[in-house]
DSSP file (Angstrom, degrees, kcal/mol; ACC not computed):
  #  RESIDUE AA STRUCTURE BP1 BP2  ACC     N-H-->O    O-->H-N    N-H-->O    O-->H-N    TCO  KAPPA ALPHA  PHI   PSI    X-CA   Y-CA   Z-CA
    1    1 A M     >        0   0    0      0, 0.0     4,-1.9     0, 0.0     5,-0.1   0.000 360.0 360.0 360.0 -40.8    0.0    0.0    0.0
    2    2 A L  H  >  +     0   0    0      1,-0.2     4,-2.5     2,-0.2     5,-0.2   0.857 360.0  53.5 -65.9 -36.6    2.8    2.4    0.9
    3    3 A K  H  > S+     0   0    0      1,-0.2     4,-2.1     2,-0.2    -1,-0.2   0.885 107.6  51.6 -65.5 -35.3    4.5    1.7   -2.5
    4    4 A L  H  > S+     0   0    0      2,-0.2     4,-2.3     1,-0.2    -2,-0.2   0.910 110.1  48.1 -66.6 -43.0    1.3    2.5   -4.3
    5    5 A I  H  X S+     0   0    0     -4,-1.9     4,-2.5     2,-0.2    -2,-0.2   0.919 112.4  49.1 -64.9 -45.0    1.0    5.9   -2.4
    6    6 A K  H  X S+     0   0    0     -4,-2.5     4,-2.6     1,-0.2    -1,-0.2   0.902 111.5  49.6 -61.6 -40.0    4.7    6.7   -3.2
    7    7 A F  H  X S+     0   0    0     -4,-2.1     4,-2.4     2,-0.2    -2,-0.2   0.910 110.8  48.9 -68.2 -40.6    4.1    5.9   -6.9
    8    8 A I  H  X S+     0   0    0     -4,-2.3     4,-2.5     2,-0.2    -2,-0.2   0.922 112.6  48.4 -66.5 -42.0    1.0    8.1   -7.1
    9    9 A L  H  X S+     0   0    0     -4,-2.5     4,-2.5     2,-0.2    -2,-0.2   0.941 113.0  47.5 -62.7 -46.5    2.9   10.9   -5.4
   10   10 A L  H  X S+     0   0    0     -4,-2.6     4,-2.3     1,-0.2    -2,-0.2   0.881 111.5  50.7 -60.7 -39.4    5.8   10.5   -7.8
   11   11 A L  H  X S+     0   0    0     -4,-2.4     4,-2.4     2,-0.2    -1,-0.2   0.900 110.0  50.6 -66.1 -41.0    3.5   10.4  -10.7
   12   12 A G  H  X S+     0   0    0     -4,-2.5     4,-2.3     2,-0.2    -2,-0.2   0.909 111.3  47.2 -60.5 -43.9    1.8   13.6   -9.5
   13   13 A V  H  X S+     0   0    0     -4,-2.5     4,-2.3     2,-0.2    -2,-0.2   0.898 111.3  51.7 -66.5 -38.5    5.1   15.4   -9.2
   14   14 A A  H  X S+     0   0    0     -4,-2.3     4,-2.5     2,-0.2    -2,-0.2   0.897 111.0  47.9 -62.7 -40.3    6.2   14.2  -12.6
   15   15 A L  H  X S+     0   0    0     -4,-2.4     4,-2.4     2,-0.2    -2,-0.2   0.897 111.1  50.4 -69.0 -37.8    2.9   15.5  -14.1
   16   16 A L  H  X S+     0   0    0     -4,-2.3     4,-2.4     2,-0.2    -2,-0.2   0.908 112.2  47.9 -62.8 -41.1    3.3   18.8  -12.4
   17   17 A G  H  X S+     0   0    0     -4,-2.3     4,-2.4     2,-0.2    -2,-0.2   0.921 112.4  48.3 -66.1 -43.5    6.8   19.1  -13.7
   18   18 A A  H  X S+     0   0    0     -4,-2.5     4,-2.1     1,-0.2    -1,-0.2   0.896 112.5  49.5 -66.8 -39.3    5.8   18.2  -17.2
   19   19 A G  H  X S+     0   0    0     -4,-2.4     4,-1.7     2,-0.2    -2,-0.2   0.907 110.6  49.7 -63.2 -42.3    3.0   20.7  -17.0
   20   20 A F  H  X S+     0   0    0     -4,-2.4     4,-1.4     1,-0.2    -2,-0.2   0.894 110.9  49.8 -62.2 -44.2    5.3   23.4  -15.8
   21   21 A A  H  < S+     0   0    0     -4,-2.4    21,-0.4     1,-0.2    22,-0.2   0.863 111.4  48.5 -63.7 -38.2    7.8   22.7  -18.6
   22   22 A S  H  < S+     0   0    0     -4,-2.1    -1,-0.2     1,-0.2    -2,-0.2   0.796 109.5  52.2 -75.8 -27.0    5.1   22.8  -21.3
   23   23 A I  H  < S+     0   0    0     -4,-1.7    -1,-0.2     1,-0.2    -2,-0.2   0.787 112.7  46.4 -75.1 -29.1    3.7   26.1  -19.9
   24   24 A N     <  +     0   0    0     -4,-1.4    18,-2.1    -5,-0.1    19,-0.3  -0.613  62.1 143.8-114.2  70.1    7.2   27.8  -20.0
   25   25 A P        +     0   0    0      0, 0.0    -1,-0.1     0, 0.0    -2,-0.1   0.506  31.3 124.0 -87.1  -2.4    8.7   26.9  -23.4
   26   26 A E        -     0   0    0     -3,-0.1    15,-2.3    14,-0.1     2,-0.2  -0.317  66.4-116.5 -62.4 135.5   10.5   30.3  -23.8
   27   27 A P  E     -A   40   0A   0      0, 0.0     2,-0.4     0, 0.0    -1,-0.1  -0.464  27.6-160.4 -73.5 144.2   14.2   29.9  -24.4
   28   28 A V  E     -A   39   0A   0     11,-2.9    11,-2.2    -2,-0.2     2,-0.5  -0.981  16.8-125.7-123.6 135.5   16.5   31.4  -21.8
   29   29 A A  E     -A   38   0A   0     -2,-0.4     2,-0.6     9,-0.2     9,-0.2  -0.711  21.1-165.3 -84.4 126.4   20.2   32.2  -22.3
   30   30 A V  E     -A   37   0A   0      7,-3.9     7,-2.6    -2,-0.5     2,-0.7  -0.962   7.4-156.9-112.3 116.5   22.5   30.6  -19.9
   31   31 A N  E     -A   36   0A   0     -2,-0.6     5,-0.2     5,-0.2     2,-0.1  -0.844  12.4-179.7-102.3 112.2   26.0   32.1  -19.9
   32   32 A F        -     0   0    0      3,-3.1     5,-0.0    -2,-0.7     0, 0.0  -0.395  47.4 -95.0 -90.4-179.4   28.9   30.0  -18.7
   33   33 A Y  S    S+     0   0    0      1,-0.2     3,-0.1    -2,-0.1    -1,-0.1   0.936 119.6  12.5 -64.2 -45.9   32.4   31.5  -18.7
   34   34 A F  S    S+     0   0    0      1,-0.1     2,-0.3    -3,-0.0    -1,-0.2   0.373 126.6  49.7-111.5   1.1   33.3   30.0  -22.0
   35   35 A Y        -     0   0    0      2,-0.0    -3,-3.1     0, 0.0     2,-0.4  -1.000  59.2-149.1-149.0 138.6   30.1   28.8  -23.5
   36   36 A D  E     -A   31   0A   0     -2,-0.3     2,-0.4    -5,-0.2    -5,-0.2  -0.896  18.1-173.5-107.6 139.3   26.5   30.1  -24.1
   37   37 A L  E     -A   30   0A   0     -7,-2.6    -7,-3.9    -2,-0.4     2,-0.5  -0.990  14.4-155.3-135.8 140.7   23.5   27.8  -24.0
   38   38 A S  E     +A   29   0A   0     -2,-0.4    -9,-0.2    -9,-0.2    -2,-0.0  -0.972  26.8 161.4-119.6 117.8   19.9   28.5  -24.8
   39   39 A V  E     -A   28   0A   0    -11,-2.2   -11,-2.9    -2,-0.5    -2,-0.0  -0.943  45.6 -89.9-132.7 152.2   17.4   26.1  -23.1
   40   40 A P  E  >  -A   27   0A   0      0, 0.0     4,-2.2     0, 0.0     5,-0.2  -0.313  35.9-124.2 -60.9 144.7   13.7   26.3  -22.4
   41   41 A L  H  > S+     0   0    0    -15,-2.3     4,-2.6     1,-0.2     5,-0.2   0.897 108.9  52.7 -61.1 -43.4   12.8   28.0  -19.0
   42   42 A G  H  > S+     0   0    0    -18,-2.1     4,-2.4   -21,-0.4    -1,-0.2   0.904 110.2  47.3 -57.2 -45.6   10.8   25.0  -17.8
   43   43 A L  H  > S+     0   0    0    -19,-0.3     4,-2.1   -22,-0.2    -1,-0.2   0.869 112.1  50.7 -66.5 -38.0   13.7   22.5  -18.5
   44   44 A L  H  X S+     0   0    0     -4,-2.2     4,-2.3     2,-0.2    -2,-0.2   0.929 111.8  46.3 -64.7 -46.2   16.2   24.8  -16.8
   45   45 A V  H  X S+     0   0    0     -4,-2.6     4,-2.2     2,-0.2    -2,-0.2   0.929 114.8  46.8 -63.9 -45.2   14.1   25.2  -13.7
   46   46 A L  H  X S+     0   0    0     -4,-2.4     4,-2.4     1,-0.2    -1,-0.2   0.879 111.7  52.3 -65.3 -38.3   13.4   21.5  -13.4
   47   47 A T  H  X S+     0   0    0     -4,-2.1     4,-2.6    -5,-0.2    -1,-0.2   0.914 110.5  46.4 -61.8 -44.9   17.0   20.7  -14.0
   48   48 A M  H  X S+     0   0    0     -4,-2.3     4,-2.1     2,-0.2    -2,-0.2   0.842 111.2  51.7 -69.8 -34.6   18.1   23.0  -11.3
   49   49 A I  H  X S+     0   0    0     -4,-2.2     4,-2.3     2,-0.2    -2,-0.2   0.929 111.7  47.9 -65.7 -42.7   15.6   21.6   -8.9
   50   50 A G  H  X S+     0   0    0     -4,-2.4     4,-2.3     2,-0.2    -2,-0.2   0.909 110.9  50.1 -61.5 -44.3   16.8   18.1   -9.7
   51   51 A A  H  X S+     0   0    0     -4,-2.6     4,-2.5     1,-0.2    -1,-0.2   0.883 110.9  50.4 -64.3 -37.3   20.4   19.2   -9.2
   52   52 A G  H  X S+     0   0    0     -4,-2.1     4,-2.4     2,-0.2    -1,-0.2   0.900 109.7  50.1 -66.0 -39.8   19.5   20.7   -5.8
   53   53 A A  H  X S+     0   0    0     -4,-2.3     4,-2.3     2,-0.2    -2,-0.2   0.905 111.2  49.0 -64.2 -40.3   17.7   17.5   -4.7
   54   54 A V  H  X S+     0   0    0     -4,-2.3     4,-2.5     1,-0.2    -2,-0.2   0.942 113.1  46.5 -66.1 -46.3   20.8   15.4   -5.7
   55   55 A L  H  X S+     0   0    0     -4,-2.5     4,-2.4     1,-0.2    -1,-0.2   0.871 111.4  52.8 -64.7 -35.6   23.1   17.7   -3.8
   56   56 A G  H  X S+     0   0    0     -4,-2.4     4,-2.1     2,-0.2    -1,-0.2   0.910 110.6  46.4 -65.4 -42.5   20.8   17.7   -0.8
   57   57 A V  H  X S+     0   0    0     -4,-2.3     4,-2.1     2,-0.2    -2,-0.2   0.904 112.4  51.3 -63.8 -43.3   20.7   13.9   -0.7
   58   58 A F  H  X S+     0   0    0     -4,-2.5     4,-2.0     1,-0.2    -2,-0.2   0.915 110.8  47.2 -62.2 -43.5   24.5   13.8   -1.1
   59   59 A S  H  X S+     0   0    0     -4,-2.4     4,-2.0     1,-0.2    -1,-0.2   0.893 112.0  49.9 -68.5 -36.8   25.1   16.2    1.8
   60   60 A S  H  X S+     0   0    0     -4,-2.1     4,-2.5     1,-0.2    -1,-0.2   0.864 108.8  53.3 -71.4 -31.9   22.6   14.3    4.0
   61   61 A L  H  X S+     0   0    0     -4,-2.1     4,-2.2     2,-0.2    -2,-0.2   0.889 107.6  51.3 -63.5 -39.3   24.4   11.1    3.2
   62   62 A M  H  X S+     0   0    0     -4,-2.0     4,-1.9     2,-0.2    -2,-0.2   0.917 111.6  47.0 -63.9 -43.2   27.7   12.6    4.2
   63   63 A L  H  X S+     0   0    0     -4,-2.0     4,-2.2     1,-0.2    -2,-0.2   0.907 111.4  50.5 -64.5 -41.8   26.1   13.7    7.5
   64   64 A M  H  X S+     0   0    0     -4,-2.5     4,-2.5     1,-0.2    -2,-0.2   0.878 108.4  53.5 -64.6 -36.7   24.6   10.3    8.1
   65   65 A A  H  X S+     0   0    0     -4,-2.2     4,-2.1     1,-0.2    -1,-0.2   0.907 109.6  47.9 -65.5 -40.4   28.0    8.6    7.4
   66   66 A R  H  X S+     0   0    0     -4,-1.9     4,-2.3     2,-0.2    -2,-0.2   0.901 112.3  48.7 -68.3 -39.0   29.6   10.8   10.0
   67   67 A V  H  X S+     0   0    0     -4,-2.2     4,-2.5     2,-0.2    -2,-0.2   0.901 111.1  50.3 -65.8 -40.3   26.9   10.1   12.6
   68   68 A R  H  X S+     0   0    0     -4,-2.5     4,-2.4     2,-0.2    -2,-0.2   0.882 110.1  50.7 -65.3 -38.6   27.2    6.3   11.9
   69   69 A R  H  X S+     0   0    0     -4,-2.1     4,-2.2     2,-0.2    -2,-0.2   0.929 112.2  46.0 -66.1 -45.2   31.0    6.5   12.4
   70   70 A D  H  X S+     0   0    0     -4,-2.3     4,-2.8     1,-0.2     5,-0.2   0.911 111.6  53.2 -62.9 -41.1   30.5    8.4   15.7
   71   71 A N  H  X S+     0   0    0     -4,-2.5     4,-2.5     1,-0.2    -2,-0.2   0.913 108.7  48.8 -59.9 -44.0   27.9    5.9   16.8
   72   72 A R  H  X S+     0   0    0     -4,-2.4     4,-2.3     2,-0.2    -1,-0.2   0.918 111.9  49.3 -59.6 -45.3   30.2    3.0   16.0
   73   73 A R  H  X S+     0   0    0     -4,-2.2     4,-2.3     1,-0.2    -2,-0.2   0.911 111.9  48.1 -62.0 -44.4   33.0    4.6   18.0
   74   74 A L  H  X S+     0   0    0     -4,-2.8     4,-2.5     2,-0.2    -1,-0.2   0.879 110.7  51.1 -67.2 -38.0   30.7    5.3   21.0
   75   75 A R  H  X S+     0   0    0     -4,-2.5     4,-2.2    -5,-0.2    -1,-0.2   0.912 109.2  50.8 -64.6 -39.9   29.4    1.7   21.0
   76   76 A R  H  X S+     0   0    0     -4,-2.3     4,-2.4     2,-0.2    -2,-0.2   0.924 111.2  48.4 -62.5 -44.1   32.9    0.4   21.0
   77   77 A Q  H  X S+     0   0    0     -4,-2.3     4,-2.5     1,-0.2    -2,-0.2   0.905 111.9  49.6 -63.3 -40.4   33.8    2.6   24.0
   78   78 A A  H  X S+     0   0    0     -4,-2.5     4,-2.2     2,-0.2    -1,-0.2   0.868 110.4  49.7 -65.6 -35.6   30.7    1.5   25.8
   79   79 A R  H  X S+     0   0    0     -4,-2.2     4,-2.4     2,-0.2    -2,-0.2   0.919 112.4  47.5 -68.2 -42.4   31.5   -2.1   25.2
   80   80 A L  H  X S+     0   0    0     -4,-2.4     4,-2.3     2,-0.2    -2,-0.2   0.913 112.6  49.3 -65.5 -41.3   35.1   -1.7   26.4
   81   81 A A  H  X S+     0   0    0     -4,-2.5     4,-2.3     2,-0.2    -1,-0.2   0.900 111.0  49.4 -64.0 -39.5   33.9    0.2   29.5
   82   82 A S  H  X S+     0   0    0     -4,-2.2     4,-2.3     2,-0.2    -2,-0.2   0.912 111.1  50.2 -65.7 -40.8   31.3   -2.6   30.2
   83   83 A E  H  X S+     0   0    0     -4,-2.4     4,-2.4     1,-0.2    -2,-0.2   0.891 109.9  50.8 -62.3 -41.9   34.0   -5.2   29.8
   84   84 A E  H  X S+     0   0    0     -4,-2.3     4,-2.3     2,-0.2    -1,-0.2   0.899 109.8  49.1 -64.0 -41.8   36.3   -3.3   32.2
   85   85 A V  H  X S+     0   0    0     -4,-2.3     4,-2.0     2,-0.2    -2,-0.2   0.913 111.5  50.0 -63.4 -42.0   33.5   -3.1   34.8
   86   86 A N  H  X S+     0   0    0     -4,-2.3     4,-1.2     1,-0.2    -2,-0.2   0.897 111.1  49.5 -64.4 -40.1   32.8   -6.8   34.5
   87   87 A N  H  X S+     0   0    0     -4,-2.4     4,-0.7     1,-0.2     3,-0.3   0.891 110.3  50.0 -65.2 -39.4   36.5   -7.5   34.9
   88   88 A L  H >< S+     0   0    0     -4,-2.3     3,-0.5     1,-0.2    -1,-0.2   0.856 106.7  55.8 -67.9 -33.2   36.8   -5.3   38.0
   89   89 A R  H 3< S+     0   0    0     -4,-2.0    -1,-0.2     1,-0.2    -2,-0.2   0.810 105.5  51.9 -67.5 -28.9   33.7   -7.1   39.5
   90   90 A T  H 3< S+     0   0    0     -4,-1.2    -1,-0.2    -3,-0.3    -2,-0.2   0.624  83.7 104.2 -87.2 -11.0   35.4  -10.5   39.2
   91   91 A I  S << S-     0   0    0     -4,-0.7     2,-0.1    -3,-0.5    -3,-0.0  -0.553  79.3-117.4 -69.2 127.7   38.6   -9.4   41.0
   92   92 A P        -     0   0    0      0, 0.0     2,-0.4     0, 0.0    -1,-0.1  -0.383  22.3-125.9 -64.3 139.8   38.7  -10.8   44.5
   93   93 A V        -     0   0    0     -2,-0.1     2,-0.4     1,-0.0     0, 0.0  -0.736  21.0-140.1 -88.5 131.7   38.7   -8.2   47.3
   94   94 A K        -     0   0    0     -2,-0.4     2,-0.2     2,-0.0    -1,-0.0  -0.777  11.3-135.2 -94.4 133.7   41.6   -8.7   49.8
   95   95 A D              0   0    0     -2,-0.4    -1,-0.0     1,-0.1     0, 0.0  -0.588 360.0 360.0 -82.1 149.0   40.8   -8.2   53.5
   96   96 A R              0   0    0     -2,-0.2    -1,-0.1     0, 0.0    -2,-0.0   0.438 360.0 360.0 -96.1 360.0   43.3   -6.2   55.5
């Protein structure tokens, strides 16, 4: 059921994007440093939105990787501390 809802939402977004691109067919000049390009406005906007989404996903993946690395390090420290506590509990206490 969740896959169907995701598919319907994705289809709706794709239809909105296609509608936006068809409503804005005017060419827009894009000037790079050494190259000029003329593309339709709708295509340019959709491309930039897609590029922003890809960059956003990439940056969040980098953040998630850092958090996972920190989590692994903290779990290792907690395991070592727990083992040390267990070792200290098994040492016999000497009476004076």
